[in-house]
C-alpha positions as CSV (number, residue, x, y, z in Angstrom):
1,M,0.0,0.0,0.0
2,T,1.3,3.4,-0.9
3,Q,2.0,5.6,2.1
4,P,0.9,9.2,1.8
5,Y,3.4,12.1,1.9
6,F,2.8,14.9,4.4
7,Q,4.2,18.4,4.7
8,G,3.1,21.0,7.2
9,F,3.3,24.8,6.9
10,F,3.1,26.7,10.1
11,D,1.6,30.2,10.0
12,T,2.9,32.2,13.0
13,P,0.4,35.0,13.1
14,T,-2.6,32.6,13.4
15,N,-0.8,29.5,14.9
16,T,-2.3,27.6,12.0
17,I,-0.8,24.5,10.2
18,S,-1.7,24.0,6.6
19,Y,-0.7,20.8,4.8
20,I,0.2,19.3,1.5
21,V,-0.9,15.6,1.4
22,G,0.5,13.8,-1.6
23,D,0.4,10.4,-3.4
24,P,4.0,9.5,-4.3
25,A,2.7,7.1,-7.0
26,T,0.9,9.8,-9.0
27,R,2.4,13.0,-7.6
28,I,-1.3,14.2,-7.1
29,A,-1.8,16.2,-3.9
30,A,-4.3,18.0,-1.7
31,V,-3.9,21.2,0.3
32,I,-5.6,21.2,3.6
33,D,-6.7,24.4,5.4
34,P,-4.6,27.0,3.4
35,V,-4.2,30.4,5.1
36,L,-4.8,33.8,3.5
37,D,-2.7,36.5,5.2
38,F,-4.9,39.4,6.5
39,D,-3.9,42.5,8.4
40,L,-6.9,43.5,10.5
41,A,-5.8,47.1,11.1
42,S,-5.3,48.0,7.4
43,G,-7.7,45.5,5.8
44,V,-5.0,44.3,3.5
45,A,-5.0,40.7,2.4
46,D,-2.1,39.0,0.7
47,T,-1.1,35.5,-0.4
48,R,2.4,35.0,0.8
49,S,1.5,31.9,2.9
50,A,-0.4,30.3,0.1
51,E,2.4,31.2,-2.4
52,R,4.8,29.3,-0.1
53,I,2.7,26.2,-0.4
54,L,2.4,26.5,-4.2
55,A,6.1,27.1,-4.6
56,F,6.9,24.0,-2.5
57,A,4.5,22.0,-4.7
58,R,6.2,23.2,-7.9
59,E,9.7,22.6,-6.6
60,N,8.8,19.0,-5.6
61,D,6.6,18.1,-8.6
62,W,3.3,17.9,-6.7
63,R,0.1,18.5,-8.8
64,I,-2.5,20.0,-6.5
65,A,-5.9,18.7,-7.4
66,M,-8.0,19.7,-4.4
67,V,-8.3,22.0,-1.4
68,L,-9.8,20.4,1.7
69,E,-11.3,22.5,4.5
70,T,-11.8,20.9,7.8
71,H,-14.4,23.5,8.8
72,A,-15.2,27.2,8.4
73,H,-12.3,28.6,10.5
74,A,-12.9,31.5,12.9
75,D,-9.2,32.5,13.4
76,H,-7.9,32.8,9.9
77,L,-9.1,33.5,6.4
78,S,-9.0,30.7,3.8
79,A,-6.7,31.0,0.7
80,A,-8.7,28.2,-1.1
81,P,-9.8,30.5,-4.0
82,F,-6.2,31.5,-4.6
83,V,-5.0,27.9,-4.7
84,K,-7.9,27.0,-7.0
85,A,-7.1,29.9,-9.3
86,H,-3.5,28.8,-9.7
87,T,-4.0,25.0,-9.9
88,G,-7.5,24.3,-11.0
89,A,-8.2,22.5,-7.7
90,W,-11.7,21.9,-6.5
91,I,-12.7,23.0,-2.9
92,G,-14.4,20.6,-0.5
93,I,-15.9,20.9,3.0
94,G,-18.4,19.0,5.1
95,E,-22.1,19.3,4.0
96,H,-23.1,20.9,7.3
97,I,-21.4,24.1,6.2
98,R,-25.0,24.9,5.1
99,D,-26.0,25.0,8.8
100,V,-23.1,27.4,9.5
101,Q,-24.2,29.6,6.6
102,R,-27.8,29.7,7.9
103,I,-26.5,30.6,11.4
104,F,-24.3,33.5,10.3
105,R,-26.3,34.9,7.3
106,P,-28.6,37.0,9.6
107,V,-25.8,37.9,12.0
108,F,-24.0,39.8,9.2
109,A,-27.1,40.6,7.2
110,M,-25.5,38.8,4.3
111,T,-28.5,38.9,2.0
112,D,-26.5,37.8,-1.0
113,L,-25.1,34.7,0.7
114,K,-26.4,31.4,-0.6
115,T,-27.1,28.9,2.2
116,D,-27.0,25.7,0.1
117,G,-23.2,25.3,0.2
118,S,-22.9,25.9,-3.5
119,D,-20.0,28.3,-3.1
120,F,-18.0,25.1,-2.5
121,D,-17.3,22.6,-5.2
122,R,-17.9,19.5,-3.1
123,L,-19.8,18.9,0.1
124,F,-18.8,15.8,2.0
125,V,-21.3,13.5,3.9
126,D,-20.1,11.4,6.9
127,G,-18.5,8.3,5.5
128,D,-17.8,9.7,2.1
129,R,-14.7,8.3,0.3
130,F,-12.6,9.9,-2.4
131,A,-9.1,9.6,-3.8
132,I,-5.9,11.6,-3.8
133,G,-4.3,9.8,-6.7
134,T,-4.3,6.2,-5.5
135,L,-4.8,7.2,-1.8
136,D,-8.1,6.5,-0.3
137,V,-9.6,9.3,1.9
138,E,-12.4,8.7,4.4
139,V,-14.5,11.6,5.7
140,L,-15.6,11.6,9.3
141,H,-18.2,14.2,10.5
142,V,-16.9,15.4,13.9
143,P,-19.2,18.3,15.0
144,G,-19.0,20.1,18.3
145,H,-16.5,22.9,17.6
146,T,-18.8,23.9,14.8
147,P,-21.6,21.9,13.2
148,A,-19.6,21.3,10.0
149,D,-16.2,20.0,11.3
150,V,-14.9,17.0,9.4
151,T,-11.7,14.8,9.7
152,Y,-9.9,13.5,6.7
153,R,-8.6,10.0,7.4
154,I,-5.8,8.9,4.9
155,G,-4.1,5.6,5.7
156,D,-2.8,5.7,9.2
157,A,-3.2,9.5,9.4
158,A,-6.1,11.7,10.3
159,F,-6.4,15.5,9.8
160,V,-8.6,16.6,12.6
161,G,-8.8,20.3,12.2
162,D,-9.5,22.2,15.4
163,T,-11.2,19.2,17.2
164,L,-8.1,18.2,19.1
165,F,-4.9,20.0,20.1
166,M,-1.7,18.5,21.4
167,P,-2.3,16.4,24.5
168,D,-0.6,19.0,26.8
169,Y,-3.0,21.7,25.4
170,G,-6.4,20.0,25.1
171,T,-9.3,20.4,22.8
172,A,-11.3,22.8,20.7
173,R,-13.6,25.4,22.2
174,A,-17.3,24.7,21.8
175,D,-18.9,28.1,22.4
176,F,-19.3,29.4,18.9
177,P,-22.8,29.5,17.5
178,G,-23.8,25.9,16.6
179,G,-21.0,24.5,18.8
180,D,-21.7,22.1,21.7
181,A,-19.4,20.6,24.3
182,R,-21.3,17.4,24.6
183,T,-21.3,16.8,20.9
184,L,-17.6,17.7,20.8
185,Y,-16.9,15.0,23.4
186,R,-18.7,12.4,21.4
187,S,-16.9,13.4,18.2
188,I,-13.5,13.2,20.0
189,R,-14.3,9.7,21.4
190,R,-15.1,8.6,17.9
191,L,-11.7,9.7,16.8
192,L,-10.1,8.0,19.8
193,E,-11.7,4.7,18.8
194,L,-9.4,4.7,15.8
195,P,-6.3,2.4,16.1
196,A,-3.9,3.7,18.7
197,A,-1.1,4.1,16.2
198,T,-3.2,6.5,14.1
199,R,-1.4,9.7,13.6
200,L,-3.4,12.9,14.2
201,F,-2.4,16.0,12.4
202,L,-3.7,19.2,14.0
203,C,-4.7,22.6,12.6
204,H,-3.3,24.7,15.4
205,D,-0.7,24.7,18.2
206,Y,-0.1,27.3,20.8
207,K,2.7,25.8,22.8
208,A,1.4,24.6,26.2
209,P,3.1,26.1,29.3
210,G,6.5,24.5,29.7
211,R,6.9,23.5,26.1
212,D,9.3,25.5,23.9
213,D,8.5,24.3,20.4
214,Y,5.4,24.1,18.2
215,R,4.1,20.6,17.5
216,W,1.2,19.4,15.3
217,E,1.4,15.7,15.2
218,T,0.2,13.3,17.9
219,S,-1.5,9.9,18.0
220,V,-4.7,8.3,19.2
221,G,-2.7,6.4,21.8
222,E,-1.0,9.5,23.1
223,Q,-4.3,11.4,23.4
224,R,-5.9,8.5,25.3
225,R,-3.0,8.3,27.6
226,S,-2.2,11.9,28.4
227,S,-4.6,14.5,27.0
228,V,-5.3,17.0,29.7
229,H,-8.9,17.1,28.5
230,V,-9.9,13.7,27.2
231,H,-7.6,11.0,28.4
232,D,-9.2,7.7,29.2
233,G,-11.2,8.1,32.4
234,V,-12.6,11.5,31.6
235,T,-16.4,11.1,31.5
236,E,-18.7,13.0,29.2
237,D,-20.1,15.0,32.1
238,D,-16.6,15.8,33.4
239,F,-15.6,17.1,29.9
240,V,-18.7,19.2,29.4
241,A,-18.3,20.9,32.8
242,M,-14.6,21.6,32.1
243,R,-15.2,22.7,28.5
244,E,-18.1,25.1,29.3
245,A,-16.2,26.6,32.2
246,R,-13.1,27.1,30.2
247,D,-15.0,28.5,27.2
248,A,-16.6,31.1,29.4
249,G,-13.2,32.7,30.1
250,L,-11.9,32.6,26.5
251,S,-11.5,35.8,24.5
252,V,-12.9,36.2,21.0
253,P,-10.4,35.2,18.2
254,R,-8.8,38.3,16.8
255,L,-9.9,37.5,13.2
256,L,-13.3,36.1,14.0
257,L,-15.4,38.6,12.2
258,P,-13.6,38.7,8.9
259,S,-12.9,35.0,9.0
260,I,-16.5,33.9,9.3
261,Q,-17.7,36.3,6.6
262,V,-15.1,35.1,4.1
263,N,-14.8,31.4,5.0
264,I,-18.5,30.5,4.8
265,R,-18.2,31.8,1.2
266,A,-15.5,29.3,0.4
267,G,-12.8,32.0,1.0
268,H,-14.3,34.7,-1.2
269,F,-14.8,38.3,-0.1
270,P,-18.2,39.9,-0.6
271,E,-18.7,41.5,-4.0
272,A,-17.4,45.0,-4.5
273,E,-19.8,47.9,-3.9
274,A,-20.4,50.8,-6.3
275,N,-17.1,52.4,-5.5
276,G,-15.2,49.2,-6.4
277,V,-14.3,48.4,-2.8
278,R,-15.1,45.2,-0.9
279,Y,-16.3,45.6,2.7
280,L,-16.6,43.3,5.7
281,K,-19.1,44.1,8.4
282,I,-18.6,44.6,12.2
283,P,-21.8,44.1,14.2
284,V,-22.0,46.7,16.9
285,K,-23.4,46.0,20.4
286,T,-24.1,48.8,22.8
287,G,-26.1,48.9,26.1
288,N,-26.4,52.7,25.9
289,P,-29.4,53.7,23.7
290,T,-27.9,57.2,23.3
291,Q,-25.1,55.7,21.3
292,G,-27.5,53.9,19.0
């Protein structure tokens, strides 16, 4: 059996890891969770991180055929359209992105947003299988962080998005609209029922206290033995109580508002207005009616 090739690309500003996953037999590859660089203060977007991935693919003779999103990220913007424009790749995500679109369409008054998922080229159902060259890929629906999270299982590896972090750091938050701590626990236990040697590739790392380096590969066995949140012996009720208490003290991700508006459109910005400029919205909350 052909073993897949993996290469991670760490984006320091957002602590995100994007991946190239390739089939050595055919040189066909997928890009998972590519980052679009975005400066919140100036509103300037650029593609240096995605260009780094494409340059690596060219230099190593990988043909990128698809972009796989694990979910609609809330902490970075997706570079999926840029990768597609330069490679012809299709863009895939879990079918429950439609639920996320329906949740956030009224939040941002996105009257032009379609909520059928059709901004993406392919919507995956739990249990779907497809190929990267000769590599078999299985899609696992793992909601809880968001309704649409999926894991891509490829051979002895699984790309789990934000669902799990390194064992010394824990698990995803579950307080975004549509998230749920109890659902997250059940999704994690599903992943931890995979063979112990299964390698888990993460979408983020934040260096737990006492650790000096960034890491983004762990295993099912390591998570079950030593995860600070979900090691064997942690019950569902224990996890829910911990997760909900922890989430209550977390700050909002710095790029939450632009990320959601862009990523539920498959990485596209809203259409330009009459002056030729594209705009993102900031919902304003105030308890003082005189400021309304």
